[in-house]
SESE-661279 format. One record per atom (N, C-alpha, C, CB): x, y, z; atom name; residue in one letter. Coordinates in Angstrom, 1 decimal, decimal comma, padded with zeros to 4 digits, always signed. Last residue first. Glycine has a CB too. Layout:
<sites>
      px      py      pz  selum  margu
       X       Y       Z     CA      A
...
</sites>
This chain:
<sites>
      px      py      pz  selum  margu
  -151,8  -030,7  -045,4      N      N
  -151,9  -030,4  -044,0     CA      N
  -152,8  -031,4  -043,3      C      N
  -152,3  -029,0  -043,7     CB      N
  -149,7  -032,3  -047,8      N      A
  -151,0  -031,8  -047,4     CA      A
  -151,0  -031,7  -045,9      C      A
  -152,1  -032,8  -047,9     CB      A
  -146,4  -031,0  -048,6      N      Q
  -147,3  -032,1  -048,1     CA      Q
  -148,6  -031,5  -047,7      C      Q
  -146,7  -032,8  -046,9     CB      Q
  -144,8  -028,9  -049,3      N      F
  -145,3  -029,7  -050,4     CA      F
  -146,2  -030,9  -049,9      C      F
  -144,1  -030,4  -051,1     CB      F
  -143,9  -027,7  -047,0      N      F
  -144,5  -026,8  -048,0     CA      F
  -145,2  -027,7  -049,1      C      F
  -143,5  -026,0  -048,7     CB      F
  -142,7  -029,6  -045,5      N      K
  -144,0  -029,2  -045,1     CA      K
  -144,7  -028,3  -046,1      C      K
  -143,9  -028,5  -043,8     CB      K
  -140,1  -029,8  -046,5      N      A
  -141,1  -030,9  -046,9     CA      A
  -142,5  -030,4  -046,6      C      A
  -140,8  -032,2  -046,2     CB      A
  -138,7  -027,8  -045,1      N      V
  -139,1  -027,6  -046,5     CA      V
  -140,1  -028,6  -047,0      C      V
  -137,8  -027,8  -047,4     CB      V
  -138,2  -029,1  -042,6      N      Q
  -138,9  -027,8  -042,7     CA      Q
  -139,5  -027,6  -044,1      C      Q
  -138,0  -026,6  -042,3     CB      Q
  -136,7  -031,3  -043,4      N      E
  -137,9  -031,5  -042,7     CA      E
  -138,8  -030,2  -042,8      C      E
  -137,7  -031,9  -041,2     CB      E
  -134,4  -030,0  -044,6      N      L
  -135,3  -030,8  -045,4     CA      L
  -136,7  -031,0  -044,7      C      L
  -134,7  -032,2  -045,6     CB      L
  -132,4  -028,5  -043,4      N      K
  -133,7  -027,8  -043,7     CA      K
  -134,8  -028,7  -044,3      C      K
  -133,5  -026,6  -044,5     CB      K
  -130,1  -029,9  -043,3      N      S
  -130,7  -029,6  -042,0     CA      S
  -132,1  -028,9  -042,2      C      S
  -129,8  -028,6  -041,3     CB      S
  -129,3  -030,0  -046,0      N      K
  -129,9  -031,2  -045,4     CA      K
  -130,6  -030,9  -044,1      C      K
  -128,8  -032,3  -045,1     CB      K
  -130,1  -027,3  -048,0      N      D
  -129,3  -027,8  -046,9     CA      D
  -130,0  -029,0  -046,2      C      D
  -128,9  -026,7  -045,9     CB      D
  -131,2  -027,9  -051,3      N      A
  -131,4  -027,4  -050,0     CA      A
  -130,3  -028,0  -049,0      C      A
  -132,8  -027,7  -049,5     CB      A
  -132,7  -027,7  -054,4      N      L
  -131,4  -027,7  -053,7     CA      L
  -131,6  -027,1  -052,4      C      L
  -130,3  -027,0  -054,6     CB      L
  -135,4  -029,5  -055,8      N      L
  -134,8  -028,4  -055,2     CA      L
  -133,5  -028,7  -054,6      C      L
  -135,7  -027,8  -054,2     CB      L
  -138,0  -030,2  -058,0      N      I
  -136,6  -030,6  -057,6     CA      I
  -136,0  -029,4  -057,1      C      I
  -135,8  -031,2  -058,9     CB      I
  -141,3  -031,3  -057,9      N      V
  -140,4  -030,1  -057,7     CA      V
  -139,0  -030,7  -057,3      C      V
  -141,0  -029,2  -056,6     CB      V
  -143,8  -032,3  -059,9      N      L
  -142,6  -032,8  -059,2     CA      L
  -141,6  -031,7  -059,1      C      L
  -142,0  -034,1  -060,0     CB      L
  -147,3  -031,6  -059,5      N      D
  -146,0  -031,2  -060,0     CA      D
  -144,9  -031,9  -059,2      C      D
  -145,8  -029,7  -059,9     CB      D
  -149,6  -032,3  -058,1      N      D
  -148,9  -033,4  -058,8     CA      D
  -147,6  -032,9  -059,6      C      D
  -149,8  -034,0  -059,8     CB      D
  -150,8  -029,0  -058,2      N      E
  -151,0  -030,4  -057,7     CA      E
  -150,3  -031,4  -058,6      C      E
  -152,5  -030,7  -057,4     CB      E
  -148,4  -026,5  -059,1      N      K
  -149,7  -027,1  -059,2     CA      K
  -149,7  -028,5  -058,5      C      K
  -150,2  -027,2  -060,6     CB      K
  -147,0  -023,2  -058,8      N      L
  -146,9  -024,6  -058,6     CA      L
  -148,3  -025,3  -058,5      C      L
  -146,1  -025,0  -057,3     CB      L
  -146,3  -020,6  -060,9      N      T
  -147,3  -021,1  -060,0     CA      T
  -147,2  -022,7  -059,9      C      T
  -148,7  -020,7  -060,4     CB      T
  -143,5  -018,6  -061,3      N      T
  -144,1  -019,9  -061,6     CA      T
  -145,1  -020,3  -060,5      C      T
  -143,0  -020,9  -061,7     CB      T
  -142,3  -016,3  -060,5      N      A
  -143,7  -016,1  -061,0     CA      A
  -144,3  -017,5  -061,3      C      A
  -143,7  -015,2  -062,2     CB      A
  -139,7  -017,0  -060,0      N      G
  -140,5  -016,6  -058,9     CA      G
  -142,0  -016,6  -059,2      C      G
  -140,1  -015,3  -058,3     CB      G
  -139,3  -019,7  -062,3      N      S
  -139,0  -018,4  -061,8     CA      S
  -139,8  -018,1  -060,6      C      S
  -139,1  -017,3  -063,0     CB      S
  -138,2  -023,0  -063,5      N      P
  -139,0  -022,1  -062,7     CA      P
  -138,4  -020,7  -062,5      C      P
  -139,4  -022,7  -061,4     CB      P
  -138,4  -024,7  -066,3      N      I
  -137,4  -024,0  -065,5     CA      I
  -138,1  -022,9  -064,8      C      I
  -136,2  -023,4  -066,5     CB      I
  -140,2  -027,6  -066,6      N      V
  -140,3  -026,1  -066,5     CA      V
  -139,1  -025,6  -065,7      C      V
  -141,7  -025,7  -065,9     CB      V
  -140,7  -030,4  -068,6      N      Y
  -139,9  -029,7  -067,7     CA      Y
  -140,0  -028,2  -067,8      C      Y
  -138,4  -030,1  -067,8     CB      Y
  -143,5  -032,7  -068,8      N      K
  -142,7  -031,6  -069,4     CA      K
  -141,9  -030,9  -068,3      C      K
  -143,5  -030,6  -070,2     CB      K
  -145,1  -034,5  -067,6      N      G
  -144,1  -035,0  -068,5     CA      G
  -143,2  -034,0  -069,1      C      G
  -144,8  -035,8  -069,5     CB      G
  -146,7  -032,8  -065,9      N      K
  -147,3  -033,6  -067,0     CA      K
  -146,3  -034,0  -068,0      C      K
  -148,4  -032,8  -067,6     CB      K
  -143,9  -031,1  -064,9      N      R
  -145,4  -031,0  -064,9     CA      R
  -145,9  -031,7  -066,2      C      R
  -145,9  -029,5  -065,0     CB      R
  -141,2  -030,6  -062,9      N      E
  -141,8  -031,5  -063,9     CA      E
  -143,3  -031,4  -063,8      C      E
  -141,2  -032,9  -063,8     CB      E
  -139,1  -028,0  -062,3      N      V
  -140,4  -028,5  -062,0     CA      V
  -140,8  -029,4  -063,2      C      V
  -141,5  -027,3  -061,9     CB      V
  -136,0  -027,2  -060,7      N      L
  -136,7  -027,7  -061,9     CA      L
  -138,1  -028,1  -061,4      C      L
  -136,0  -028,8  -062,6     CB      L
  -135,0  -025,8  -058,5      N      V
  -134,2  -025,9  -059,6     CA      V
  -135,0  -026,3  -060,9      C      V
  -133,1  -027,0  -059,4     CB      V
  -135,5  -023,8  -055,8      N      I
  -136,3  -024,8  -056,7     CA      I
  -135,6  -024,7  -058,0      C      I
  -137,8  -024,4  -056,8     CB      I
  -133,4  -023,5  -053,1      N      L
  -133,6  -023,1  -054,5     CA      L
  -134,4  -024,2  -055,2      C      L
  -132,3  -022,9  -055,2     CB      L
  -132,8  -022,1  -050,0      N      V
  -133,5  -023,2  -050,7     CA      V
  -133,8  -022,7  -052,1      C      V
  -134,7  -023,7  -050,0     CB      V
  -131,9  -020,0  -048,4      N      D
  -130,9  -020,9  -049,0     CA      D
  -131,5  -022,2  -049,7      C      D
  -129,9  -021,3  -047,9     CB      D
  -134,2  -018,8  -047,5      N      K
  -133,4  -018,1  -048,5     CA      K
  -132,4  -019,0  -049,1      C      K
  -132,7  -016,9  -047,9     CB      K
  -137,1  -020,9  -047,1      N      P
  -135,9  -020,4  -046,6     CA      P
  -135,0  -019,8  -047,7      C      P
  -135,1  -021,4  -045,8     CB      P
  -140,2  -019,9  -048,8      N      L
  -139,1  -020,9  -048,5     CA      L
  -137,9  -020,2  -047,9      C      L
  -138,7  -021,6  -049,9     CB      L
  -142,4  -018,4  -049,3      N      G
  -141,7  -018,2  -048,1     CA      G
  -140,7  -019,2  -047,7      C      G
  -142,7  -018,1  -047,0     CB      G
  -144,1  -018,4  -051,6      N      L
  -144,1  -019,6  -050,7     CA      L
  -143,4  -019,3  -049,3      C      L
  -143,3  -020,7  -051,4     CB      L
  -144,1  -016,5  -053,5      N      E
  -145,0  -016,3  -052,4     CA      E
  -144,9  -017,4  -051,3      C      E
  -146,4  -016,2  -052,9     CB      E
  -142,5  -017,3  -055,5      N      V
  -142,0  -016,1  -054,8     CA      V
  -142,9  -015,9  -053,5      C      V
  -142,1  -014,9  -055,7     CB      V
  -144,0  -019,4  -056,6      N      I
  -142,8  -019,7  -055,9     CA      I
  -142,4  -018,5  -055,0      C      I
  -141,6  -020,1  -056,8     CB      I
  -147,5  -019,2  -056,2      N      K
  -146,3  -018,8  -056,9     CA      K
  -145,1  -019,0  -056,0      C      K
  -146,4  -017,3  -057,3     CB      K
  -149,7  -021,9  -055,7      N      T
  -149,0  -020,8  -055,1     CA      T
  -147,8  -020,5  -056,0      C      T
  -148,5  -021,1  -053,7     CB      T
  -151,0  -024,4  -056,0      N      K
  -151,6  -023,2  -056,5     CA      K
  -151,0  -021,9  -056,0      C      K
  -153,1  -023,2  -056,2     CB      K
  -149,3  -025,8  -053,3      N      C
  -150,3  -026,0  -054,3     CA      C
  -151,0  -024,7  -054,7      C      C
  -151,3  -027,1  -053,9     CB      C
  -147,9  -025,3  -051,0      N      A
  -147,3  -024,9  -052,3     CA      A
  -148,3  -025,0  -053,4      C      A
  -146,1  -025,7  -052,6     CB      A
  -149,4  -026,4  -048,9      N      P
  -149,2  -024,9  -049,0     CA      P
  -148,7  -024,5  -050,3      C      P
  -148,3  -024,5  -047,9     CB      P
  -151,6  -029,0  -050,2      N      A
  -150,3  -028,5  -049,7     CA      A
  -150,2  -027,0  -049,8      C      A
  -149,1  -029,2  -050,4     CB      A
  -153,9  -029,7  -051,5      N      G
  -154,0  -029,1  -050,2     CA      G
  -152,7  -028,7  -049,6      C      G
  -154,8  -030,0  -049,3     CB      G
  -152,3  -032,4  -053,1      N      E
  -153,5  -031,6  -053,1     CA      E
  -153,7  -031,0  -051,7      C      E
  -154,8  -032,4  -053,5     CB      E
  -148,7  -032,3  -053,1      N      A
  -150,0  -032,9  -052,8     CA      A
  -151,1  -031,9  -052,8      C      A
  -149,9  -033,5  -051,4     CB      A
  -146,1  -032,4  -055,3      N      I
  -147,0  -031,4  -054,6     CA      I
  -148,3  -032,1  -054,4      C      I
  -147,1  -030,1  -055,3     CB      I
  -143,3  -034,4  -054,7      N      F
  -144,6  -034,2  -055,4     CA      F
  -145,4  -033,3  -054,6      C      F
  -145,3  -035,6  -055,7     CB      F
  -139,9  -033,5  -054,5      N      F
  -141,2  -033,6  -053,8     CA      F
  -142,3  -033,5  -054,8      C      F
  -141,4  -032,6  -052,7     CB      F
  -136,4  -034,2  -054,3      N      D
  -137,6  -033,9  -055,1     CA      D
  -138,8  -034,2  -054,2      C      D
  -137,7  -034,7  -056,4     CB      D
  -133,2  -032,8  -053,9      N      I
  -134,3  -033,6  -053,4     CA      I
  -135,5  -033,3  -054,2      C      I
  -134,5  -033,5  -051,9     CB      I
  -129,7  -032,4  -053,5      N      L
  -130,9  -032,2  -054,4     CA      L
  -131,9  -033,2  -053,9      C      L
  -130,5  -032,5  -055,9     CB      L
  -128,1  -030,9  -050,7      N      T
  -128,5  -032,1  -051,4     CA      T
  -129,6  -031,6  -052,4      C      T
  -129,1  -033,1  -050,5     CB      T
  -125,3  -029,6  -048,7      N      K
  -126,4  -029,5  -049,6     CA      K
  -126,8  -030,8  -050,3      C      K
  -126,1  -028,4  -050,7     CB      K
  -123,8  -028,6  -046,2      N      D
  -124,2  -030,0  -046,5     CA      D
  -125,5  -029,9  -047,4      C      D
  -124,5  -030,8  -045,2     CB      D
  -120,9  -026,5  -046,1      N      D
  -122,3  -026,8  -045,9     CA      D
  -122,6  -028,2  -046,4      C      D
  -123,1  -025,7  -046,6     CB      D
  -118,2  -026,0  -046,6      N      G
  -118,5  -026,6  -045,3     CA      G
  -120,0  -026,9  -045,1      C      G
  -118,0  -025,8  -044,2     CB      G
  -117,8  -025,0  -049,1      N      K
  -118,0  -024,0  -048,0     CA      K
  -118,3  -024,7  -046,7      C      K
  -119,1  -023,1  -048,4     CB      K
  -117,8  -026,8  -051,1      N      G
  -116,5  -026,4  -050,6     CA      G
  -116,6  -025,3  -049,5      C      G
  -115,7  -025,8  -051,8     CB      G
  -120,0  -028,0  -052,1      N      T
  -119,8  -026,6  -052,5     CA      T
  -118,5  -026,1  -052,0      C      T
  -120,9  -025,7  -051,9     CB      T
  -121,2  -031,0  -053,1      N      E
  -120,1  -030,4  -052,4     CA      E
  -119,9  -029,0  -052,9      C      E
  -118,8  -031,3  -052,5     CB      E
  -124,3  -032,5  -052,8      N      I
  -123,6  -031,5  -053,5     CA      I
  -122,5  -031,0  -052,6      C      I
  -124,5  -030,3  -054,0     CB      I
  -126,0  -035,6  -053,1      N      D
  -125,3  -034,6  -052,3     CA      D
  -124,4  -033,8  -053,2      C      D
  -124,5  -035,3  -051,2     CB      D
  -129,0  -036,7  -054,2      N      M
  -127,7  -036,4  -054,7     CA      M
  -127,1  -035,3  -053,8      C      M
  -127,6  -036,1  -056,2     CB      M
</sites>
């Protein structure tokens, strides 16, 4: 879903499943090192929704919904994919 902010940027909501062995797996959001303009909006874990904070630890198979600039999607995807 594309988001119009009126500032000339190109934001979208996108989701990723966290793969086993991904940099985000078993890591607190604050420790991920995501770009400053990327926001994790919601985490679905085992059928329940979690409103995340920086202290939220992401786990394998979590579905992470985030708001990001389209130009950063490839960079952001690497946090959630296995190496």
